[in-house]
PDB file of N, CA, C and O in Angstrom:
ATOM      1  N   MET A   1     -68.733 122.678 -83.663  1.00  0.00           N
ATOM      2  CA  MET A   1     -68.552 124.117 -83.697  1.00  0.00           C
ATOM      3  C   MET A   1     -69.795 124.757 -84.309  1.00  0.00           C
ATOM      4  O   MET A   1     -70.297 124.304 -85.338  1.00  0.00           O
ATOM      5  N   ILE A   2     -70.274 125.791 -83.678  1.00  0.00           N
ATOM      6  CA  ILE A   2     -71.443 126.516 -84.176  1.00  0.00           C
ATOM      7  C   ILE A   2     -70.945 127.732 -84.958  1.00  0.00           C
ATOM      8  O   ILE A   2     -70.125 128.504 -84.460  1.00  0.00           O
ATOM      9  N   SER A   3     -71.436 127.895 -86.163  1.00  0.00           N
ATOM     10  CA  SER A   3     -71.018 129.016 -86.990  1.00  0.00           C
ATOM     11  C   SER A   3     -72.183 129.451 -87.854  1.00  0.00           C
ATOM     12  O   SER A   3     -72.972 128.634 -88.331  1.00  0.00           O
ATOM     13  N   ASP A   4     -72.272 130.757 -88.044  1.00  0.00           N
ATOM     14  CA  ASP A   4     -73.309 131.264 -88.936  1.00  0.00           C
ATOM     15  C   ASP A   4     -72.722 131.560 -90.322  1.00  0.00           C
ATOM     16  O   ASP A   4     -73.382 132.156 -91.174  1.00  0.00           O
ATOM     17  N   THR A   5     -71.475 131.135 -90.529  1.00  0.00           N
ATOM     18  CA  THR A   5     -70.818 131.335 -91.816  1.00  0.00           C
ATOM     19  C   THR A   5     -70.934 130.060 -92.656  1.00  0.00           C
ATOM     20  O   THR A   5     -70.619 128.961 -92.200  1.00  0.00           O
ATOM     21  N   HIS A   6     -71.385 130.236 -93.864  1.00  0.00           N
ATOM     22  CA  HIS A   6     -71.508 129.109 -94.785  1.00  0.00           C
ATOM     23  C   HIS A   6     -70.116 128.512 -94.992  1.00  0.00           C
ATOM     24  O   HIS A   6     -69.147 129.261 -95.116  1.00  0.00           O
ATOM     25  N   PRO A   7     -69.994 127.194 -95.032  1.00  0.00           N
ATOM     26  CA  PRO A   7     -68.675 126.548 -95.181  1.00  0.00           C
ATOM     27  C   PRO A   7     -67.869 127.031 -96.388  1.00  0.00           C
ATOM     28  O   PRO A   7     -66.655 127.205 -96.290  1.00  0.00           O
ATOM     29  N   GLU A   8     -68.528 127.246 -97.510  1.00  0.00           N
ATOM     30  CA  GLU A   8     -67.813 127.731 -98.702  1.00  0.00           C
ATOM     31  C   GLU A   8     -67.284 129.143 -98.483  1.00  0.00           C
ATOM     32  O   GLU A   8     -66.167 129.469 -98.885  1.00  0.00           O
ATOM     33  N   THR A   9     -68.092 129.969 -97.847  1.00  0.00           N
ATOM     34  CA  THR A   9     -67.655 131.333 -97.536  1.00  0.00           C
ATOM     35  C   THR A   9     -66.463 131.299 -96.597  1.00  0.00           C
ATOM     36  O   THR A   9     -65.503 132.048 -96.778  1.00  0.00           O
ATOM     37  N   GLU A  10     -66.519 130.438 -95.603  1.00  0.00           N
ATOM     38  CA  GLU A  10     -65.408 130.313 -94.660  1.00  0.00           C
ATOM     39  C   GLU A  10     -64.143 129.833 -95.379  1.00  0.00           C
ATOM     40  O   GLU A  10     -63.047 130.317 -95.096  1.00  0.00           O
ATOM     41  N   ARG A  11     -64.290 128.900 -96.292  1.00  0.00           N
ATOM     42  CA  ARG A  11     -63.143 128.404 -97.052  1.00  0.00           C
ATOM     43  C   ARG A  11     -62.487 129.537 -97.835  1.00  0.00           C
ATOM     44  O   ARG A  11     -61.262 129.652 -97.855  1.00  0.00           O
ATOM     45  N   VAL A  12     -63.301 130.377 -98.480  1.00  0.00           N
ATOM     46  CA  VAL A  12     -62.770 131.506 -99.253  1.00  0.00           C
ATOM     47  C   VAL A  12     -62.073 132.498 -98.321  1.00  0.00           C
ATOM     48  O   VAL A  12     -60.992 132.991 -98.641  1.00  0.00           O
ATOM     49  N   LEU A  13     -62.683 132.793 -97.178  1.00  0.00           N
ATOM     50  CA  LEU A  13     -62.079 133.732 -96.233  1.00  0.00           C
ATOM     51  C   LEU A  13     -60.743 133.220 -95.703  1.00  0.00           C
ATOM     52  O   LEU A  13     -59.782 133.982 -95.590  1.00  0.00           O
ATOM     53  N   VAL A  14     -60.684 131.942 -95.383  1.00  0.00           N
ATOM     54  CA  VAL A  14     -59.426 131.344 -94.908  1.00  0.00           C
ATOM     55  C   VAL A  14     -58.373 131.420 -95.999  1.00  0.00           C
ATOM     56  O   VAL A  14     -57.222 131.758 -95.724  1.00  0.00           O
ATOM     57  N   HIS A  15     -58.744 131.116 -97.216  1.00  0.00           N
ATOM     58  CA  HIS A  15     -57.804 131.192 -98.337  1.00  0.00           C
ATOM     59  C   HIS A  15     -57.271 132.616 -98.496  1.00  0.00           C
ATOM     60  O   HIS A  15     -56.067 132.817 -98.655  1.00  0.00           O
ATOM     61  N   LEU A  16     -58.161 133.594 -98.454  1.00  0.00           N
ATOM     62  CA  LEU A  16     -57.732 134.988 -98.594  1.00  0.00           C
ATOM     63  C   LEU A  16     -56.792 135.392 -97.458  1.00  0.00           C
ATOM     64  O   LEU A  16     -55.799 136.082 -97.686  1.00  0.00           O
ATOM     65  N   LEU A  17     -57.102 134.968 -96.259  1.00  0.00           N
ATOM     66  CA  LEU A  17     -56.244 135.289 -95.125  1.00  0.00           C
ATOM     67  C   LEU A  17     -54.872 134.636 -95.271  1.00  0.00           C
ATOM     68  O   LEU A  17     -53.858 135.236 -94.912  1.00  0.00           O
ATOM     69  N   GLN A  18     -54.835 133.429 -95.787  1.00  0.00           N
ATOM     70  CA  GLN A  18     -53.557 132.750 -96.002  1.00  0.00           C
ATOM     71  C   GLN A  18     -52.708 133.471 -97.053  1.00  0.00           C
ATOM     72  O   GLN A  18     -51.479 133.425 -97.002  1.00  0.00           O
ATOM     73  N   GLN A  19     -53.361 134.127 -97.990  1.00  0.00           N
ATOM     74  CA  GLN A  19     -52.648 134.844 -99.054  1.00  0.00           C
ATOM     75  C   GLN A  19     -52.239 136.263 -98.640  1.00  0.00           C
ATOM     76  O   GLN A  19     -51.458 136.910 -99.338  1.00  0.00           O
ATOM     77  N   THR A  20     -52.754 136.739 -97.532  1.00  0.00           N
ATOM     78  CA  THR A  20     -52.465 138.096 -97.077  1.00  0.00           C
ATOM     79  C   THR A  20     -51.045 138.177 -96.536  1.00  0.00           C
ATOM     80  O   THR A  20     -50.641 137.333 -95.736  1.00  0.00           O
ATOM     81  N   PRO A  21     -50.277 139.187 -96.964  1.00  0.00           N
ATOM     82  CA  PRO A  21     -48.911 139.328 -96.455  1.00  0.00           C
ATOM     83  C   PRO A  21     -48.901 139.593 -94.943  1.00  0.00           C
ATOM     84  O   PRO A  21     -49.843 140.154 -94.384  1.00  0.00           O
ATOM     85  N   VAL A  22     -47.819 139.177 -94.312  1.00  0.00           N
ATOM     86  CA  VAL A  22     -47.697 139.336 -92.859  1.00  0.00           C
ATOM     87  C   VAL A  22     -47.827 140.801 -92.456  1.00  0.00           C
ATOM     88  O   VAL A  22     -48.473 141.105 -91.453  1.00  0.00           O
ATOM     89  N   TRP A  23     -47.226 141.715 -93.217  1.00  0.00           N
ATOM     90  CA  TRP A  23     -47.289 143.130 -92.850  1.00  0.00           C
ATOM     91  C   TRP A  23     -48.741 143.615 -92.813  1.00  0.00           C
ATOM     92  O   TRP A  23     -49.103 144.435 -91.969  1.00  0.00           O
ATOM     93  N   ARG A  24     -49.560 143.112 -93.719  1.00  0.00           N
ATOM     94  CA  ARG A  24     -50.974 143.526 -93.751  1.00  0.00           C
ATOM     95  C   ARG A  24     -51.739 142.928 -92.574  1.00  0.00           C
ATOM     96  O   ARG A  24     -52.601 143.589 -91.994  1.00  0.00           O
ATOM     97  N   LYS A  25     -51.429 141.678 -92.217  1.00  0.00           N
ATOM     98  CA  LYS A  25     -52.078 141.061 -91.053  1.00  0.00           C
ATOM     99  C   LYS A  25     -51.752 141.852 -89.798  1.00  0.00           C
ATOM    100  O   LYS A  25     -52.631 142.090 -88.969  1.00  0.00           O
ATOM    101  N   LEU A  26     -50.491 142.263 -89.649  1.00  0.00           N
ATOM    102  CA  LEU A  26     -50.111 143.071 -88.485  1.00  0.00           C
ATOM    103  C   LEU A  26     -50.823 144.423 -88.502  1.00  0.00           C
ATOM    104  O   LEU A  26     -51.263 144.912 -87.462  1.00  0.00           O
ATOM    105  N   GLU A  27     -50.931 145.016 -89.676  1.00  0.00           N
ATOM    106  CA  GLU A  27     -51.651 146.281 -89.810  1.00  0.00           C
ATOM    107  C   GLU A  27     -53.113 146.113 -89.401  1.00  0.00           C
ATOM    108  O   GLU A  27     -53.670 146.968 -88.712  1.00  0.00           O
ATOM    109  N   MET A  28     -53.727 145.021 -89.820  1.00  0.00           N
ATOM    110  CA  MET A  28     -55.124 144.746 -89.468  1.00  0.00           C
ATOM    111  C   MET A  28     -55.283 144.564 -87.959  1.00  0.00           C
ATOM    112  O   MET A  28     -56.256 145.038 -87.372  1.00  0.00           O
ATOM    113  N   MET A  29     -54.325 143.877 -87.334  1.00  0.00           N
ATOM    114  CA  MET A  29     -54.381 143.685 -85.882  1.00  0.00           C
ATOM    115  C   MET A  29     -54.258 145.021 -85.161  1.00  0.00           C
ATOM    116  O   MET A  29     -54.938 145.251 -84.161  1.00  0.00           O
ATOM    117  N   GLY A  30     -53.397 145.900 -85.659  1.00  0.00           N
ATOM    118  CA  GLY A  30     -53.280 147.236 -85.071  1.00  0.00           C
ATOM    119  C   GLY A  30     -54.590 148.001 -85.161  1.00  0.00           C
ATOM    120  O   GLY A  30     -54.992 148.674 -84.212  1.00  0.00           O
ATOM    121  N   GLU A  31     -55.248 147.896 -86.297  1.00  0.00           N
ATOM    122  CA  GLU A  31     -56.543 148.561 -86.477  1.00  0.00           C
ATOM    123  C   GLU A  31     -57.585 147.996 -85.508  1.00  0.00           C
ATOM    124  O   GLU A  31     -58.370 148.744 -84.926  1.00  0.00           O
ATOM    125  N   LEU A  32     -57.584 146.684 -85.342  1.00  0.00           N
ATOM    126  CA  LEU A  32     -58.521 146.064 -84.401  1.00  0.00           C
ATOM    127  C   LEU A  32     -58.242 146.516 -82.968  1.00  0.00           C
ATOM    128  O   LEU A  32     -59.172 146.797 -82.212  1.00  0.00           O
ATOM    129  N   ASN A  33     -56.971 146.586 -82.596  1.00  0.00           N
ATOM    130  CA  ASN A  33     -56.615 147.045 -81.250  1.00  0.00           C
ATOM    131  C   ASN A  33     -57.053 148.488 -81.018  1.00  0.00           C
ATOM    132  O   ASN A  33     -57.588 148.814 -79.959  1.00  0.00           O
ATOM    133  N   ARG A  34     -56.825 149.351 -82.008  1.00  0.00           N
ATOM    134  CA  ARG A  34     -57.247 150.754 -81.871  1.00  0.00           C
ATOM    135  C   ARG A  34     -58.769 150.841 -81.725  1.00  0.00           C
ATOM    136  O   ARG A  34     -59.275 151.626 -80.922  1.00  0.00           O
ATOM    137  N   ALA A  35     -59.487 150.045 -82.493  1.00  0.00           N
ATOM    138  CA  ALA A  35     -60.948 150.048 -82.404  1.00  0.00           C
ATOM    139  C   ALA A  35     -61.404 149.558 -81.033  1.00  0.00           C
ATOM    140  O   ALA A  35     -62.325 150.125 -80.446  1.00  0.00           O
ATOM    141  N   ALA A  36     -60.768 148.511 -80.523  1.00  0.00           N
ATOM    142  CA  ALA A  36     -61.128 147.985 -79.198  1.00  0.00           C
ATOM    143  C   ALA A  36     -60.864 149.018 -78.112  1.00  0.00           C
ATOM    144  O   ALA A  36     -61.687 149.192 -77.213  1.00  0.00           O
ATOM    145  N   HIS A  37     -59.725 149.708 -78.179  1.00  0.00           N
ATOM    146  CA  HIS A  37     -59.418 150.748 -77.197  1.00  0.00           C
ATOM    147  C   HIS A  37     -60.438 151.880 -77.272  1.00  0.00           C
ATOM    148  O   HIS A  37     -60.889 152.392 -76.247  1.00  0.00           O
ATOM    149  N   SER A  38     -60.796 152.262 -78.492  1.00  0.00           N
ATOM    150  CA  SER A  38     -61.771 153.333 -78.682  1.00  0.00           C
ATOM    151  C   SER A  38     -63.130 152.949 -78.090  1.00  0.00           C
ATOM    152  O   SER A  38     -63.761 153.756 -77.407  1.00  0.00           O
ATOM    153  N   LEU A  39     -63.574 151.730 -78.348  1.00  0.00           N
ATOM    154  CA  LEU A  39     -64.852 151.265 -77.792  1.00  0.00           C
ATOM    155  C   LEU A  39     -64.800 151.182 -76.268  1.00  0.00           C
ATOM    156  O   LEU A  39     -65.762 151.544 -75.591  1.00  0.00           O
ATOM    157  N   ALA A  40     -63.681 150.707 -75.732  1.00  0.00           N
ATOM    158  CA  ALA A  40     -63.539 150.624 -74.278  1.00  0.00           C
ATOM    159  C   ALA A  40     -63.577 152.011 -73.662  1.00  0.00           C
ATOM    160  O   ALA A  40     -64.223 152.207 -72.633  1.00  0.00           O
ATOM    161  N   LEU A  41     -62.899 152.981 -74.270  1.00  0.00           N
ATOM    162  CA  LEU A  41     -62.922 154.356 -73.751  1.00  0.00           C
ATOM    163  C   LEU A  41     -64.332 154.943 -73.798  1.00  0.00           C
ATOM    164  O   LEU A  41     -64.748 155.639 -72.873  1.00  0.00           O
ATOM    165  N   GLU A  42     -65.060 154.664 -74.870  1.00  0.00           N
ATOM    166  CA  GLU A  42     -66.436 155.159 -74.959  1.00  0.00           C
ATOM    167  C   GLU A  42     -67.295 154.568 -73.839  1.00  0.00           C
ATOM    168  O   GLU A  42     -68.103 155.271 -73.233  1.00  0.00           O
ATOM    169  N   GLY A  43     -67.116 153.289 -73.574  1.00  0.00           N
ATOM    170  CA  GLY A  43     -67.848 152.671 -72.471  1.00  0.00           C
ATOM    171  C   GLY A  43     -67.488 153.296 -71.136  1.00  0.00           C
ATOM    172  O   GLY A  43     -68.360 153.517 -70.296  1.00  0.00           O
ATOM    173  N   LEU A  44     -66.197 153.586 -70.933  1.00  0.00           N
ATOM    174  CA  LEU A  44     -65.777 154.237 -69.691  1.00  0.00           C
ATOM    175  C   LEU A  44     -66.353 155.653 -69.590  1.00  0.00           C
ATOM    176  O   LEU A  44     -66.743 156.087 -68.506  1.00  0.00           O
ATOM    177  N   ARG A  45     -66.407 156.366 -70.710  1.00  0.00           N
ATOM    178  CA  ARG A  45     -66.994 157.719 -70.699  1.00  0.00           C
ATOM    179  C   ARG A  45     -68.471 157.668 -70.283  1.00  0.00           C
ATOM    180  O   ARG A  45     -68.955 158.552 -69.575  1.00  0.00           O
ATOM    181  N   GLU A  46     -69.169 156.641 -70.726  1.00  0.00           N
ATOM    182  CA  GLU A  46     -70.580 156.501 -70.344  1.00  0.00           C
ATOM    183  C   GLU A  46     -70.723 156.188 -68.857  1.00  0.00           C
ATOM    184  O   GLU A  46     -71.618 156.710 -68.193  1.00  0.00           O
ATOM    185  N   ARG A  47     -69.841 155.338 -68.338  1.00  0.00           N
ATOM    186  CA  ARG A  47     -69.908 154.963 -66.925  1.00  0.00           C
ATOM    187  C   ARG A  47     -69.407 156.053 -65.996  1.00  0.00           C
ATOM    188  O   ARG A  47     -69.868 156.165 -64.860  1.00  0.00           O
ATOM    189  N   TYR A  48     -68.462 156.861 -66.473  1.00  0.00           N
ATOM    190  CA  TYR A  48     -67.854 157.913 -65.648  1.00  0.00           C
ATOM    191  C   TYR A  48     -67.902 159.237 -66.403  1.00  0.00           C
ATOM    192  O   TYR A  48     -66.863 159.726 -66.847  1.00  0.00           O
ATOM    193  N   PRO A  49     -69.091 159.830 -66.557  1.00  0.00           N
ATOM    194  CA  PRO A  49     -69.237 161.036 -67.387  1.00  0.00           C
ATOM    195  C   PRO A  49     -68.457 162.240 -66.864  1.00  0.00           C
ATOM    196  O   PRO A  49     -68.129 163.134 -67.645  1.00  0.00           O
ATOM    197  N   ALA A  50     -68.157 162.290 -65.592  1.00  0.00           N
ATOM    198  CA  ALA A  50     -67.427 163.435 -65.034  1.00  0.00           C
ATOM    199  C   ALA A  50     -65.918 163.215 -65.020  1.00  0.00           C
ATOM    200  O   ALA A  50     -65.174 164.097 -64.590  1.00  0.00           O
ATOM    201  N   ALA A  51     -65.457 162.065 -65.477  1.00  0.00           N
ATOM    202  CA  ALA A  51     -64.026 161.742 -65.420  1.00  0.00           C
ATOM    203  C   ALA A  51     -63.236 162.563 -66.430  1.00  0.00           C
ATOM    204  O   ALA A  51     -63.716 162.873 -67.520  1.00  0.00           O
ATOM    205  N   THR A  52     -62.012 162.904 -66.039  1.00  0.00           N
ATOM    206  CA  THR A  52     -61.095 163.579 -66.954  1.00  0.00           C
ATOM    207  C   THR A  52     -60.528 162.557 -67.942  1.00  0.00           C
ATOM    208  O   THR A  52     -60.654 161.348 -67.747  1.00  0.00           O
ATOM    209  N   GLU A  53     -59.907 163.064 -68.998  1.00  0.00           N
ATOM    210  CA  GLU A  53     -59.276 162.159 -69.966  1.00  0.00           C
ATOM    211  C   GLU A  53     -58.173 161.346 -69.301  1.00  0.00           C
ATOM    212  O   GLU A  53     -57.999 160.167 -69.611  1.00  0.00           O
ATOM    213  N   ALA A  54     -57.431 161.962 -68.393  1.00  0.00           N
ATOM    214  CA  ALA A  54     -56.368 161.245 -67.687  1.00  0.00           C
ATOM    215  C   ALA A  54     -56.952 160.110 -66.845  1.00  0.00           C
ATOM    216  O   ALA A  54     -56.399 159.010 -66.819  1.00  0.00           O
ATOM    217  N   GLU A  55     -58.061 160.367 -66.162  1.00  0.00           N
ATOM    218  CA  GLU A  55     -58.692 159.319 -65.360  1.00  0.00           C
ATOM    219  C   GLU A  55     -59.225 158.198 -66.254  1.00  0.00           C
ATOM    220  O   GLU A  55     -59.118 157.020 -65.914  1.00  0.00           O
ATOM    221  N   LEU A  56     -59.791 158.568 -67.384  1.00  0.00           N
ATOM    222  CA  LEU A  56     -60.306 157.553 -68.305  1.00  0.00           C
ATOM    223  C   LEU A  56     -59.175 156.680 -68.839  1.00  0.00           C
ATOM    224  O   LEU A  56     -59.327 155.462 -68.933  1.00  0.00           O
ATOM    225  N   ARG A  57     -58.042 157.288 -69.189  1.00  0.00           N
ATOM    226  CA  ARG A  57     -56.903 156.499 -69.661  1.00  0.00           C
ATOM    227  C   ARG A  57     -56.397 155.567 -68.566  1.00  0.00           C
ATOM    228  O   ARG A  57     -55.999 154.434 -68.837  1.00  0.00           O
ATOM    229  N   ARG A  58     -56.417 156.058 -67.310  1.00  0.00           N
ATOM    230  CA  ARG A  58     -55.977 155.226 -66.189  1.00  0.00           C
ATOM    231  C   ARG A  58     -56.941 154.057 -65.978  1.00  0.00           C
ATOM    232  O   ARG A  58     -56.511 152.937 -65.703  1.00  0.00           O
ATOM    233  N   ARG A  59     -58.230 154.316 -66.106  1.00  0.00           N
ATOM    234  CA  ARG A  59     -59.222 153.244 -65.987  1.00  0.00           C
ATOM    235  C   ARG A  59     -59.081 152.246 -67.151  1.00  0.00           C
ATOM    236  O   ARG A  59     -59.284 151.045 -66.970  1.00  0.00           O
ATOM    237  N   LEU A  60     -58.741 152.737 -68.315  1.00  0.00           N
ATOM    238  CA  LEU A  60     -58.493 151.853 -69.455  1.00  0.00           C
ATOM    239  C   LEU A  60     -57.306 150.939 -69.145  1.00  0.00           C
ATOM    240  O   LEU A  60     -57.323 149.757 -69.487  1.00  0.00           O
ATOM    241  N   ALA A  61     -56.290 151.483 -68.505  1.00  0.00           N
ATOM    242  CA  ALA A  61     -55.140 150.655 -68.112  1.00  0.00           C
ATOM    243  C   ALA A  61     -55.590 149.531 -67.184  1.00  0.00           C
ATOM    244  O   ALA A  61     -55.100 148.407 -67.293  1.00  0.00           O
ATOM    245  N   ASP A  62     -56.512 149.819 -66.276  1.00  0.00           N
ATOM    246  CA  ASP A  62     -57.050 148.765 -65.404  1.00  0.00           C
ATOM    247  C   ASP A  62     -57.680 147.640 -66.230  1.00  0.00           C
ATOM    248  O   ASP A  62     -57.487 146.460 -65.936  1.00  0.00           O
ATOM    249  N   LEU A  63     -58.429 148.017 -67.259  1.00  0.00           N
ATOM    250  CA  LEU A  63     -59.082 147.013 -68.104  1.00  0.00           C
ATOM    251  C   LEU A  63     -58.065 146.199 -68.895  1.00  0.00           C
ATOM    252  O   LEU A  63     -58.203 144.983 -69.033  1.00  0.00           O
ATOM    253  N   LEU A  64     -57.048 146.873 -69.409  1.00  0.00           N
ATOM    254  CA  LEU A  64     -56.091 146.203 -70.287  1.00  0.00           C
ATOM    255  C   LEU A  64     -55.044 145.396 -69.527  1.00  0.00           C
ATOM    256  O   LEU A  64     -54.646 144.316 -69.963  1.00  0.00           O
ATOM    257  N   LEU A  65     -54.603 145.926 -68.392  1.00  0.00           N
ATOM    258  CA  LEU A  65     -53.498 145.304 -67.663  1.00  0.00           C
ATOM    259  C   LEU A  65     -53.923 144.568 -66.410  1.00  0.00           C
ATOM    260  O   LEU A  65     -53.172 143.753 -65.876  1.00  0.00           O
ATOM    261  N   GLY A  66     -55.125 144.853 -65.942  1.00  0.00           N
ATOM    262  CA  GLY A  66     -55.542 144.379 -64.631  1.00  0.00           C
ATOM    263  C   GLY A  66     -55.199 145.458 -63.618  1.00  0.00           C
ATOM    264  O   GLY A  66     -54.226 146.192 -63.791  1.00  0.00           O
ATOM    265  N   SER A  67     -55.987 145.554 -62.571  1.00  0.00           N
ATOM    266  CA  SER A  67     -55.833 146.669 -61.633  1.00  0.00           C
ATOM    267  C   SER A  67     -54.486 146.669 -60.919  1.00  0.00           C
ATOM    268  O   SER A  67     -53.912 147.735 -60.696  1.00  0.00           O
ATOM    269  N   GLU A  68     -53.970 145.495 -60.557  1.00  0.00           N
ATOM    270  CA  GLU A  68     -52.708 145.442 -59.818  1.00  0.00           C
ATOM    271  C   GLU A  68     -51.533 145.917 -60.667  1.00  0.00           C
ATOM    272  O   GLU A  68     -50.742 146.744 -60.214  1.00  0.00           O
ATOM    273  N   LEU A  69     -51.408 145.412 -61.875  1.00  0.00           N
ATOM    274  CA  LEU A  69     -50.310 145.830 -62.743  1.00  0.00           C
ATOM    275  C   LEU A  69     -50.461 147.302 -63.132  1.00  0.00           C
ATOM    276  O   LEU A  69     -49.474 148.037 -63.170  1.00  0.00           O
ATOM    277  N   ALA A  70     -51.682 147.732 -63.419  1.00  0.00           N
ATOM    278  CA  ALA A  70     -51.910 149.140 -63.764  1.00  0.00           C
ATOM    279  C   ALA A  70     -51.495 150.044 -62.600  1.00  0.00           C
ATOM    280  O   ALA A  70     -50.908 151.103 -62.819  1.00  0.00           O
ATOM    281  N   ARG A  71     -51.794 149.638 -61.379  1.00  0.00           N
ATOM    282  CA  ARG A  71     -51.395 150.430 -60.211  1.00  0.00           C
ATOM    283  C   ARG A  71     -49.875 150.492 -60.104  1.00  0.00           C
ATOM    284  O   ARG A  71     -49.315 151.550 -59.817  1.00  0.00           O
ATOM    285  N   GLN A  72     -49.207 149.362 -60.334  1.00  0.00           N
ATOM    286  CA  GLN A  72     -47.749 149.333 -60.259  1.00  0.00           C
ATOM    287  C   GLN A  72     -47.106 150.211 -61.326  1.00  0.00           C
ATOM    288  O   GLN A  72     -46.104 150.877 -61.067  1.00  0.00           O
ATOM    289  N   VAL A  73     -47.681 150.210 -62.517  1.00  0.00           N
ATOM    290  CA  VAL A  73     -47.111 150.961 -63.630  1.00  0.00           C
ATOM    291  C   VAL A  73     -47.480 152.438 -63.574  1.00  0.00           C
ATOM    292  O   VAL A  73     -46.625 153.297 -63.791  1.00  0.00           O
ATOM    293  N   TYR A  74     -48.759 152.746 -63.283  1.00  0.00           N
ATOM    294  CA  TYR A  74     -49.253 154.116 -63.371  1.00  0.00           C
ATOM    295  C   TYR A  74     -49.595 154.752 -62.038  1.00  0.00           C
ATOM    296  O   TYR A  74     -49.966 155.925 -61.992  1.00  0.00           O
ATOM    297  N   GLY A  75     -49.476 154.005 -60.960  1.00  0.00           N
ATOM    298  CA  GLY A  75     -49.854 154.537 -59.658  1.00  0.00           C
ATOM    299  C   GLY A  75     -51.313 154.302 -59.383  1.00  0.00           C
ATOM    300  O   GLY A  75     -52.037 153.768 -60.223  1.00  0.00           O
ATOM    301  N   PRO A  76     -51.749 154.704 -58.195  1.00  0.00           N
ATOM    302  CA  PRO A  76     -53.141 154.456 -57.811  1.00  0.00           C
ATOM    303  C   PRO A  76     -54.117 155.269 -58.661  1.00  0.00           C
ATOM    304  O   PRO A  76     -53.779 156.328 -59.191  1.00  0.00           O
ATOM    305  N   LEU A  77     -55.312 154.752 -58.770  1.00  0.00           N
ATOM    306  CA  LEU A  77     -56.375 155.448 -59.487  1.00  0.00           C
ATOM    307  C   LEU A  77     -56.884 156.559 -58.591  1.00  0.00           C
ATOM    308  O   LEU A  77     -57.379 156.311 -57.492  1.00  0.00           O
ATOM    309  N   VAL A  78     -56.757 157.783 -59.070  1.00  0.00           N
ATOM    310  CA  VAL A  78     -57.245 158.958 -58.326  1.00  0.00           C
ATOM    311  C   VAL A  78     -58.525 159.410 -58.986  1.00  0.00           C
ATOM    312  O   VAL A  78     -58.516 159.877 -60.125  1.00  0.00           O
ATOM    313  N   ALA A  79     -59.631 159.270 -58.269  1.00  0.00           N
ATOM    314  CA  ALA A  79     -60.921 159.639 -58.860  1.00  0.00           C
ATOM    315  C   ALA A  79     -61.537 160.795 -58.107  1.00  0.00           C
ATOM    316  O   ALA A  79     -62.627 161.249 -58.457  1.00  0.00           O
TER     317      ALA A  79
END
């Protein structure tokens, strides 16, 4: 395994994560998901500068769910 983290640092991080309550781990995952969605939307805004917010959210659904499932759930992409 290739890692740029010193083994002692990794040991401390693993220990801290093991001591973290489940509710906090879930909270952290929610924060990571929100950040990922925000970054994905920013990338879509750069690629489709004229797109409406509704179109951008629909394109985000394509990224998150795959185009076929997104179409089934939200309908066709209208651009």
